[in-house]
C-alpha positions in Angstrom: 0.0 0.0 0.0 1.3 3.4 -0.9 1.0 5.9 1.9 -1.4 8.7 1.1 -3.4 6.9 -1.5 -6.8 5.4 -0.6 -7.3 1.7 -1.1 -9.0 0.6 -4.3 -12.8 -0.2 -3.8 -13.9 -3.9 -3.7 -16.2 -5.1 -6.6 -19.9 -4.2 -5.9 -22.1 -7.2 -4.9 -25.9 -7.5 -6.0 -28.6 -7.4 -3.2 -30.1 -10.7 -1.8 -33.5 -10.2 -3.4 -31.8 -10.1 -6.8 -30.3 -13.5 -6.3 -32.2 -16.1 -8.5 -31.8 -18.9 -5.9 -33.5 -16.8 -3.3 -36.4 -16.0 -5.6 -37.0 -19.6 -6.7 -37.1 -20.7 -3.0 -39.7 -18.1 -2.1 -42.0 -19.1 -5.0 -41.9 -22.7 -4.0 -42.5 -21.9 -0.4 -45.6 -19.8 -1.3 -46.9 -22.5 -3.5 -46.6 -25.1 -0.8 -48.5 -22.8 1.7 -51.3 -22.3 -0.8 -51.5 -26.0 -1.5 -51.7 -26.9 2.2 -54.5 -24.3 2.6 -56.5 -25.7 -0.2 -56.2 -29.2 1.0 -57.2 -28.3 4.6 -60.3 -26.4 3.3 -61.4 -29.3 1.2 -61.1 -31.7 4.2 -63.0 -29.7 6.7 -65.8 -28.7 4.3 -66.4 -31.9 2.4 -69.8 -33.8 2.9 -69.7 -37.0 5.0 -68.9 -40.1 3.1 -71.9 -42.4 2.4 -73.1 -45.1 0.0 -73.3 -44.0 -3.5 -76.8 -43.2 -4.7 -78.0 -45.6 -7.2 -79.0 -44.1 -10.5 -81.0 -45.3 -13.4 -81.2 -43.8 -16.8 -84.3 -41.6 -16.8 -84.9 -42.1 -13.1 -85.6 -39.3 -10.7 -82.8 -38.0 -8.5 -84.3 -39.7 -5.3 -84.8 -43.5 -5.0 -87.8 -44.2 -2.8 -87.4 -46.9 -0.1 -89.6 -50.0 -0.3 -93.1 -49.8 1.2 -94.5 -52.0 3.9 -98.3 -51.8 4.3 -98.2 -48.5 2.4 -95.6 -47.0 4.8 -91.9 -46.4 4.0 -89.8 -49.0 5.9 -87.0 -46.4 6.6 -87.1 -42.7 7.5 -86.8 -40.3 4.6 -84.0 -37.6 4.8 -85.2 -34.2 3.6 -82.8 -31.2 3.2 -84.1 -27.7 3.6 -82.4 -24.7 2.1 -83.9 -22.6 4.8 -81.6 -24.3 7.3 -78.6 -24.6 5.0 -77.6 -27.3 2.5 -75.8 -29.3 5.1 -78.6 -29.5 7.7 -81.1 -32.3 7.4 -84.0 -33.6 9.5 -86.0 -36.9 9.7 -89.6 -37.0 8.7 -91.9 -39.5 10.5 -93.9 -41.2 7.7 -96.6 -42.4 10.2 -99.6 -40.2 10.9 -102.0 -40.8 13.7 -105.6 -40.2 12.5 -108.0 -39.9 15.4 -111.0 -42.1 15.4 -114.1 -40.3 14.2 -117.4 -41.3 15.6 -120.5 -41.7 13.6 -123.8 -40.0 14.2 -125.9 -42.8 12.7 -126.5 -46.5 13.2 -124.3 -49.2 11.7 -125.2 -52.8 11.0 -123.9 -55.9 12.6 -124.6 -59.5 11.6 -125.0 -61.9 14.6 -122.3 -64.6 14.7 -122.4 -68.0 16.2 -121.6 -67.8 19.9 -122.6 -64.1 20.2 -124.4 -62.9 23.3 -126.3 -59.7 23.9 -123.9 -58.5 26.5 -120.9 -59.5 24.3 -122.1 -57.5 21.4 -122.9 -54.5 23.7 -119.4 -54.7 25.2 -117.8 -54.8 21.7 -119.5 -51.5 20.7 -119.1 -49.9 24.2 -122.8 -49.8 24.8 -125.3 -51.0 27.4 -127.0 -54.3 26.6 -130.4 -52.5 26.8 -129.3 -50.3 23.9 -129.0 -53.4 21.7 -132.6 -54.4 22.6 -134.0 -50.8 22.3 -132.3 -50.4 18.9 -133.8 -53.6 17.5 -137.3 -53.8 18.9 -138.8 -55.3 15.8 -136.0 -57.9 15.5 -135.5 -58.9 19.2 -138.9 -58.0 20.6 -137.2 -57.1 24.0 -136.2 -60.8 24.4 -132.6 -62.0 24.2 -133.9 -65.4 23.1 -134.5 -63.9 19.7 -130.8 -63.4 19.1 -129.6 -65.9 16.5 -126.8 -66.2 13.9 -127.4 -64.4 10.7 -129.8 -61.7 12.0 -128.8 -58.1 11.3 -128.8 -55.7 14.2 -128.8 -51.9 14.2 -125.9 -50.7 16.4 -126.5 -47.2 17.8 -123.6 -44.7 18.1 -124.7 -43.8 21.6 -126.7 -45.4 24.4 -130.4 -44.9 23.8 -133.1 -46.1 21.5 -133.9 -46.3 17.8 -137.5 -45.4 16.9 -139.6 -45.1 13.8 -141.8 -42.0 13.8 -145.6 -42.5 13.7 -148.3 -40.3 12.3 -149.7 -39.5 15.8 -146.3 -38.8 17.4 -145.0 -35.5 18.8 -141.6 -34.8 20.2 -143.2 -34.5 23.7 -145.1 -37.7 23.5 -142.2 -39.7 22.2 -139.9 -38.2 24.8 -142.3 -39.0 27.5 -142.4 -42.7 26.4 -138.6 -42.9 26.4 -137.8 -41.0 29.6 -138.5 -44.0 31.9 -135.3 -43.8 33.8 -134.6 -40.1 33.9 -138.2 -38.8 34.0 -137.1 -35.7 32.3 -138.8 -35.7 28.9 -137.6 -32.1 28.1 -134.0 -33.3 28.2 -135.0 -36.1 25.8 -136.6 -33.6 23.4 -133.5 -31.5 23.4 -131.3 -34.6 22.8 -133.5 -35.7 19.8 -133.4 -32.3 18.1 -129.7 -31.7 18.7 -128.5 -35.1 17.6 -126.8 -34.5 14.3 -127.7 -37.8 12.7 -131.4 -37.0 13.0 -131.0 -33.9 10.8 -133.8 -32.1 12.5 -134.2 -28.3 11.9 -134.3 -26.8 15.5 -136.3 -23.8 14.2 -138.8 -26.1 12.5 -138.6 -29.5 14.1 -141.0 -31.4 11.8 -140.4 -35.2 11.5 -142.2 -37.1 8.7 -144.0 -40.4 9.6 -141.8 -43.4 8.9 -138.6 -41.6 9.7 -136.2 -43.4 12.0 -134.6 -41.3 14.7 -132.0 -41.9 17.4 -133.1 -41.1 20.9 -129.9 -40.4 22.9 -130.3 -41.5 26.5 -133.8 -42.8 25.8 -135.0 -45.8 27.8 -138.2 -47.6 28.6 -139.5 -50.7 30.4 -139.4 -54.0 28.6 -142.6 -54.8 26.9 -142.4 -58.6 26.6 -143.1 -61.2 29.2 -143.8 -64.9 28.7 -147.4 -65.9 29.2 -148.1 -67.5 32.6 -149.1 -71.0 33.3 -151.5 -71.4 36.3 -152.3 -74.5 38.2 -152.7 -77.2 35.6 -154.7 -75.1 33.2 -152.7 -73.9 30.2 -152.4 -70.1 29.8 -149.6 -70.3 27.3 -151.6 -68.7 24.5 -149.2 -67.1 22.0 -146.2 -69.4 22.8 -146.8 -71.6 19.8 -148.3 -74.9 18.6 -146.9 -76.8 21.6 -149.6 -75.2 23.8 -151.7 -77.8 25.7 -155.4 -77.4 26.0 -157.6 -78.4 28.9 -157.0 -78.8 32.6 -154.8 -81.4 34.2 -154.4 -82.9 37.6 -151.5 -84.8 39.1 -149.1 -85.1 42.0 -147.7 -81.7 43.0 -144.0 -81.1 43.4 -142.1 -80.8 46.7 -140.9 -77.3 46.1 -137.3 -78.5 46.1 -135.7 -78.3 42.7 -132.8 -80.3 41.3 -130.6 -79.3 38.4 -132.2 -80.4 35.1 -128.8 -81.6 33.8 -126.1 -83.9 35.0 -123.7 -80.9 35.0 -124.0 -77.5 36.5 -121.9 -75.5 34.0 -123.3 -72.4 32.4 -123.0 -71.6 28.7 -124.0 -68.1 27.6 -126.3 -66.0 29.7 -126.7 -66.1 33.5 -129.7 -64.8 35.3 -130.1 -61.0 35.1 -132.6 -58.3 34.5 -132.3 -58.8 30.8 -132.3 -62.6 30.9 -134.8 -64.2 33.3 -133.3 -67.6 33.3 -130.0 -69.4 33.0 -128.3 -71.1 30.0 -126.8 -74.4 31.0 -124.1 -76.1 28.9 -125.3 -79.3 27.2 -124.2 -81.3 24.2 -126.5 -82.3 21.4 -128.8 -85.2 22.6 -127.9 -84.9 26.3 -130.7 -85.9 28.6 -132.7 -83.1 30.2 -134.5 -83.9 33.5 -137.6 -82.5 35.3 -136.5 -80.4 38.2 -139.4 -81.5 40.3 -142.7 -83.4 40.0 -145.6 -81.9 38.1 -147.7 -82.0 35.0 -146.7 -81.1 31.4 -148.7 -78.2 30.1 -146.6 -77.3 27.0 -144.7 -79.7 24.8 -143.6 -78.8 21.3 -142.5 -75.9 19.2 -142.6 -72.3 20.5 -142.9 -69.3 18.3 -141.3 -67.0 20.8 -137.7 -68.1 20.3 -137.6 -71.0 22.7 -137.6 -73.6 19.9 -138.7 -77.0 21.2 -140.0 -76.3 24.7 -141.4 -78.2 27.6 -143.2 -76.4 30.5 -144.1 -78.2 33.7 -146.7 -77.0 36.1 -145.7 -78.2 39.5 -149.2 -77.6 40.9 -147.8 -75.6 43.8 -147.5 -72.1 42.2 -144.2 -73.0 40.6 -143.5 -73.7 36.9 -140.3 -74.6 35.0 -139.3 -74.0 31.4 -136.9 -76.2 29.4 -136.0 -74.6 26.0 -134.0 -75.2 22.8 -134.5 -78.9 23.0 -133.5 -81.1 20.0 -136.7 -83.1 20.9 -139.3 -83.4 23.6 -139.9 -86.8 25.3 -143.2 -86.0 27.1 -146.8 -85.2 26.1 -149.5 -82.8 27.3 -150.9 -83.7 30.6 -148.3 -86.3 31.4 -147.3 -86.7 35.1 -143.5 -86.3 35.6 -141.3 -86.6 38.6 -138.0 -85.1 39.6 -135.4 -86.8 37.4 -137.8 -87.8 34.6 -136.4 -87.2 31.2 -138.4 -84.5 29.5 -136.3 -84.0 26.4 -132.8 -83.9 24.8 -130.4 -81.1 24.6 -130.3 -79.1 21.4 -130.0 -75.7 19.8 -133.5 -75.1 18.3 -135.2 -71.7 18.1 -133.2 -68.6 18.6 -130.0 -70.2 19.9 -126.4 -69.7 18.9 -125.3 -73.1 20.1 -126.3 -76.1 22.1 -127.5 -75.2 25.6 -130.6 -75.5 27.9 -132.4 -72.3 28.7 -134.0 -73.0 32.0 -136.6 -70.7 33.8 -138.2 -71.0 37.2 -141.4 -69.1 37.9 -143.6 -68.6 40.9 -147.1 -67.2 40.3 -145.8 -66.0 37.0 -142.8 -64.1 38.4 -139.4 -65.3 37.2 -137.0 -66.3 40.0 -133.3 -66.6 40.0 -132.8 -70.4 39.7 -129.5 -70.3 41.6 -131.4 -69.7 44.8 -133.5 -72.8 44.4 -131.6 -75.5 42.5 -130.1 -78.2 44.7 
């Protein structure tokens, strides 16, 4: 170095950002960051994986699930844009439709084995309603219930009545207010019942029109004719009626079961059924419950079928109904245990049984208190 002379300057170096290696590395780094960002966005925003939707040429976009009894076997997923494309909800395909009652009568065909109380229970009615809804068919007597008969079933407890020429709302309501005694309430019920289609401002009912009387009730009109002390008073029961007067040995007043068994089949004794139905098989022997004289032997037109009536000559009488045959004749003396007929299902009967009645001075008694 020569003293006094400044050193020669070093060659000038280019800045770092002008270096091509630095530039290339920066570009690659930025590309990598962008790629990672795109990948992460796609992962976090992709729809959940699921089975591929089957497609058919020309088919709709949605494949409906199979139906079972008209109802989809699996829930249907429904997307709603109102909640966003990725929010879905399940739709219950089942709809509960409440039962709607009817305001008019329906029809029911009596089946083998039916009883009045069973039919009433099936339709959530009182047994009296079945009788009062079918006066012409049942004649207030459960013995007239038989397979194949068509009954009117009311939508409400009450009565079914055909309007007559002479009738007024007040007179009909009075006849059917036996229990309540309030005929005005019955009048209001008749007018307001929708099935009757009565104009409340002009409540005119044409003769022959059938109306429902909600809550209506009345006393029963039918009673079997009485048999009094050996002289037949069974007029109206049918061709088995015996004529003339008969004498014989009276009964003891003690009654034995008229069958070898004591099992009931069908009706027990009640206000609607003034006797008991005892189980029998076809052809089973039926016995006299006590000594007495036969005052009816044969067919009855009142639903009893083949019927035997014994006058026990001490104010008591016994009825043996639905027999397959009778084995006694008019005026014949019988004793406790004598065979009077064979078990059957004649008359208005839904199956083999013995309908047994016990009367004293024409009043039906509960046989359970007397049979030994």
